[in-house]
Backbone as CSV, one residue per row, in Angstrom:
resi,resn,N_x,N_y,N_z,CA_x,CA_y,CA_z,C_x,C_y,C_z
1,MET,-19.916,-91.418,24.064,-19.189,-91.361,25.318,-18.392,-92.652,25.495
2,SER,-17.134,-92.520,25.817,-16.262,-93.662,26.028,-16.555,-94.311,27.378
3,ARG,-16.515,-95.642,27.403,-16.722,-96.369,28.651,-15.399,-96.637,29.355
4,THR,-14.287,-96.277,28.716,-12.983,-96.514,29.302,-12.599,-95.341,30.192
5,LEU,-12.312,-95.620,31.435,-11.900,-94.605,32.400,-10.443,-94.839,32.764
6,GLU,-9.747,-93.775,33.025,-8.362,-93.895,33.483,-8.360,-94.217,34.976
7,HIS,-7.538,-95.149,35.369,-7.408,-95.469,36.791,-5.961,-95.272,37.207
8,SER,-5.731,-95.301,38.469,-4.366,-95.186,38.991,-3.539,-96.362,38.492
9,PRO,-2.262,-96.146,38.237,-1.406,-97.223,37.730,-1.390,-98.432,38.666
10,LEU,-1.366,-99.605,38.085,-1.243,-100.863,38.820,0.241,-101.169,38.998
11,PRO,0.647,-102.017,39.915,-0.201,-102.759,40.842,-0.584,-101.913,42.058
12,TRP,-1.656,-102.363,42.685,-2.123,-101.734,43.910,-1.793,-102.632,45.089
13,ALA,-1.857,-102.090,46.278,-1.609,-102.840,47.510,-2.566,-102.329,48.574
14,VAL,-2.687,-103.082,49.649,-3.518,-102.672,50.781,-2.596,-102.203,51.899
15,ALA,-2.889,-101.038,52.432,-2.161,-100.512,53.591,-3.170,-100.405,54.725
16,PHE,-2.989,-101.188,55.764,-3.922,-101.186,56.888,-3.549,-100.105,57.882
17,ALA,-4.566,-99.506,58.446,-4.353,-98.488,59.477,-4.003,-99.204,60.778
18,GLU,-2.853,-98.877,61.310,-2.434,-99.494,62.569,-2.975,-98.708,63.761
19,GLU,-2.959,-97.406,63.650,-3.459,-96.557,64.729,-4.379,-95.510,64.129
20,ARG,-5.453,-95.241,64.818,-6.402,-94.233,64.353,-6.774,-93.357,65.531
21,ASP,-7.084,-92.096,65.212,-7.622,-91.286,66.295,-9.132,-91.538,66.362
22,ALA,-9.765,-91.029,67.347,-11.173,-91.335,67.605,-12.092,-90.896,66.477
23,LEU,-11.698,-89.932,65.671,-12.562,-89.430,64.605,-12.231,-90.011,63.235
24,ASP,-11.172,-90.798,63.136,-10.758,-91.348,61.852,-11.185,-92.806,61.760
25,TYR,-12.130,-93.090,60.879,-12.629,-94.454,60.723,-11.966,-95.197,59.570
26,THR,-10.926,-94.627,58.972,-10.243,-95.298,57.875,-9.558,-96.548,58.411
27,ASP,-9.924,-97.692,57.878,-9.376,-98.960,58.339,-8.341,-99.505,57.363
28,ALA,-8.556,-99.285,56.090,-7.640,-99.797,55.079,-7.607,-98.826,53.912
29,ARG,-6.419,-98.657,53.363,-6.264,-97.831,52.179,-5.795,-98.719,51.042
30,ILE,-6.322,-98.488,49.854,-5.792,-99.120,48.657,-4.855,-98.081,48.057
31,VAL,-3.605,-98.465,47.877,-2.578,-97.531,47.428,-1.850,-98.105,46.221
32,GLN,-1.175,-97.221,45.479,-0.300,-97.701,44.426,0.860,-98.419,45.098
33,ASP,1.169,-99.600,44.647,2.183,-100.424,45.294,3.532,-99.731,45.350
34,ALA,3.858,-98.945,44.334,5.158,-98.282,44.290,5.217,-97.034,45.163
35,ASP,4.053,-96.525,45.585,4.023,-95.271,46.343,2.924,-95.355,47.395
36,ASP,3.296,-95.724,48.612,2.326,-95.925,49.688,1.516,-94.668,49.994
37,ASP,2.024,-93.504,49.608,1.300,-92.266,49.862,0.287,-91.947,48.766
38,MET,0.320,-92.666,47.639,-0.614,-92.412,46.549,-1.872,-93.248,46.774
39,ARG,-2.838,-92.646,47.437,-4.071,-93.333,47.809,-4.970,-93.506,46.577
40,VAL,-5.442,-94.715,46.359,-6.389,-95.022,45.292,-7.803,-94.963,45.853
41,ALA,-7.990,-95.549,47.017,-9.302,-95.589,47.676,-9.069,-95.909,49.142
42,PHE,-10.103,-95.728,49.940,-9.994,-96.150,51.330,-11.313,-96.766,51.763
43,LEU,-11.218,-97.659,52.721,-12.378,-98.330,53.277,-12.452,-97.985,54.748
44,THR,-13.650,-97.779,55.214,-13.811,-97.408,56.613,-14.411,-98.560,57.403
45,ASN,-14.222,-98.490,58.690,-14.766,-99.493,59.588,-15.128,-98.798,60.888
46,ASP,-16.411,-98.655,61.131,-16.836,-98.008,62.370,-17.220,-99.031,63.434
47,GLY,-16.850,-100.297,63.199,-17.109,-101.337,64.176,-18.460,-102.009,64.023
48,THR,-19.287,-101.540,63.107,-20.590,-102.159,62.902,-20.418,-103.444,62.088
49,PRO,-21.361,-104.373,62.204,-21.237,-105.629,61.454,-21.083,-105.427,59.949
50,GLU,-21.708,-104.391,59.396,-21.616,-104.166,57.957,-20.195,-103.817,57.527
51,ASN,-19.420,-103.235,58.397,-18.096,-102.751,58.039,-16.950,-103.636,58.504
52,ARG,-17.222,-104.707,59.189,-16.144,-105.540,59.719,-15.385,-106.290,58.645
53,THR,-15.934,-106.375,57.452,-15.253,-107.088,56.377,-14.441,-106.149,55.488
54,GLY,-14.245,-104.917,55.906,-13.528,-103.931,55.094,-12.140,-104.368,54.669
55,ARG,-11.391,-104.982,55.563,-10.041,-105.424,55.206,-10.080,-106.534,54.163
56,ALA,-10.982,-107.474,54.320,-11.113,-108.541,53.318,-11.567,-107.966,51.980
57,ASN,-12.478,-107.004,52.022,-12.942,-106.370,50.787,-11.799,-105.653,50.087
58,ALA,-10.971,-104.952,50.849,-9.836,-104.249,50.262,-8.904,-105.230,49.564
59,GLY,-8.611,-106.343,50.213,-7.751,-107.361,49.606,-8.360,-107.954,48.351
60,PHE,-9.656,-108.196,48.373,-10.356,-108.750,47.212,-10.297,-107.772,46.034
61,ILE,-10.544,-106.500,46.302,-10.504,-105.475,45.258,-9.107,-105.401,44.642
62,VAL,-8.085,-105.389,45.478,-6.713,-105.296,44.988,-6.361,-106.507,44.136
63,ARG,-6.694,-107.721,44.592,-6.390,-108.922,43.798,-7.116,-108.885,42.459
64,ALA,-8.384,-108.499,42.453,-9.152,-108.447,41.204,-8.559,-107.418,40.240
65,CYS,-8.249,-106.246,40.742,-7.709,-105.191,39.872,-6.322,-105.544,39.359
66,ASN,-5.455,-106.043,40.237,-4.097,-106.376,39.814,-4.066,-107.490,38.784
67,ASN,-5.067,-108.365,38.773,-5.101,-109.499,37.841,-6.038,-109.279,36.662
68,HIS,-6.691,-108.144,36.596,-7.696,-107.884,35.562,-7.160,-108.119,34.148
69,HIS,-6.040,-107.504,33.815,-5.527,-107.609,32.446,-5.120,-109.043,32.106
70,ASP,-4.527,-109.759,33.041,-4.166,-111.154,32.797,-5.410,-112.016,32.597
71,LEU,-6.453,-111.757,33.378,-7.684,-112.530,33.228,-8.360,-112.259,31.887
72,ILE,-8.355,-111.008,31.447,-8.907,-110.674,30.136,-8.099,-111.379,29.052
73,GLY,-6.787,-111.369,29.194,-5.933,-112.068,28.223,-6.216,-113.556,28.180
74,ALA,-6.411,-114.163,29.331,-6.721,-115.597,29.385,-8.073,-115.891,28.739
75,LEU,-9.044,-115.022,28.969,-10.360,-115.209,28.354,-10.262,-115.073,26.838
76,ARG,-9.513,-114.078,26.361,-9.333,-113.917,24.916,-8.666,-115.152,24.313
77,TRP,-7.619,-115.670,24.990,-6.927,-116.857,24.506,-7.887,-118.042,24.424
78,ALA,-8.659,-118.266,25.480,-9.594,-119.389,25.496,-10.646,-119.247,24.409
79,LEU,-11.148,-118.022,24.202,-12.125,-117.806,23.138,-11.507,-118.089,21.767
80,GLY,-10.269,-117.708,21.595,-9.585,-118.003,20.331,-9.474,-119.491,20.081
81,ARG,-9.123,-120.259,21.122,-9.005,-121.718,20.956,-10.383,-122.341,20.659
82,LEU,-11.431,-121.847,21.330,-12.773,-122.369,21.056,-13.205,-122.041,19.633
83,ASN,-12.927,-120.836,19.180,-13.270,-120.474,17.810,-12.477,-121.303,16.805
84,ASP,-11.198,-121.570,17.095,-10.387,-122.435,16.230,-10.982,-123.836,16.161
85,ALA,-11.391,-124.367,17.315,-11.984,-125.708,17.349,-13.286,-125.752,16.569
86,ARG,-14.100,-124.708,16.710,-15.361,-124.658,15.975,-15.093,-124.593,14.474
87,ALA,-14.132,-123.760,14.058,-13.801,-123.607,12.635,-13.244,-124.904,12.053
88,ALA,-12.547,-125.696,12.878,-11.980,-126.965,12.417,-13.007,-128.084,12.399
89,GLY,-14.209,-127.790,12.868,-15.280,-128.775,12.811,-15.340,-129.738,13.975
90,TYR,-14.636,-129.428,15.069,-14.720,-130.289,16.240,-16.108,-130.168,16.856
91,GLY,-16.669,-131.309,17.217,-17.984,-131.311,17.848,-17.894,-130.889,19.307
92,GLY,-19.024,-130.544,19.863,-19.093,-130.234,21.277,-18.726,-128.805,21.636
93,VAL,-18.459,-127.966,20.638,-18.155,-126.570,20.922,-19.474,-125.819,21.022
94,ASP,-19.739,-125.267,22.168,-21.004,-124.578,22.427,-20.896,-123.125,21.958
95,VAL,-21.534,-122.843,20.814,-21.489,-121.500,20.239,-22.104,-120.485,21.196
96,GLY,-23.134,-120.873,21.929,-23.765,-119.976,22.891,-22.799,-119.553,23.980
97,GLU,-21.938,-120.478,24.436,-20.939,-120.147,25.448,-19.900,-119.179,24.895
98,ILE,-19.479,-119.383,23.649,-18.528,-118.465,23.024,-19.137,-117.075,22.942
99,GLU,-20.358,-117.003,22.461,-21.020,-115.703,22.322,-21.228,-115.024,23.676
100,ALA,-21.534,-115.796,24.704,-21.725,-115.227,26.042,-20.423,-114.610,26.548
101,ARG,-19.291,-115.290,26.349,-18.008,-114.755,26.795,-17.602,-113.536,25.975
102,GLN,-17.903,-113.543,24.677,-17.621,-112.381,23.843,-18.452,-111.184,24.315
103,ALA,-19.680,-111.444,24.745,-20.537,-110.372,25.250,-19.970,-109.784,26.540
104,VAL,-19.367,-110.624,27.381,-18.743,-110.129,28.601,-17.616,-109.157,28.257
105,LEU,-16.762,-109.563,27.309,-15.671,-108.675,26.897,-16.207,-107.367,26.322
106,ALA,-17.235,-107.457,25.506,-17.809,-106.252,24.892,-18.391,-105.331,25.960
107,ALA,-19.090,-105.903,26.927,-19.704,-105.108,27.998,-18.644,-104.399,28.845
108,MET,-17.466,-104.988,28.931,-16.370,-104.408,29.703,-15.575,-103.401,28.878
109,GLY,-15.939,-103.271,27.612,-15.204,-102.358,26.747,-13.870,-102.936,26.301
110,GLU,-13.739,-104.246,26.343,-12.481,-104.913,25.970,-12.545,-105.449,24.561
């Protein structure tokens, strides 16, 4: 079974609900940035303390997802430089740290 799932095209954006009727608790929608009507996910807020951070959570999710590929690329680049340094015989390269970061990439299916 493949661990890679298809997701909605990036980038994503947050669309906040400005007006709601009494039965609609949708507070923020995560949407495809190019198409505000293409809903990726939504967060609700019924006014309880557990849900008051919904808007911040939506923003955090969008920033993490929109930057995911760049962050993976940066991690791969850094691992390459560490492996180059280790191969060149530079001291102070922590092999355990390299292996830990490689395990993160593997666990993510990258």
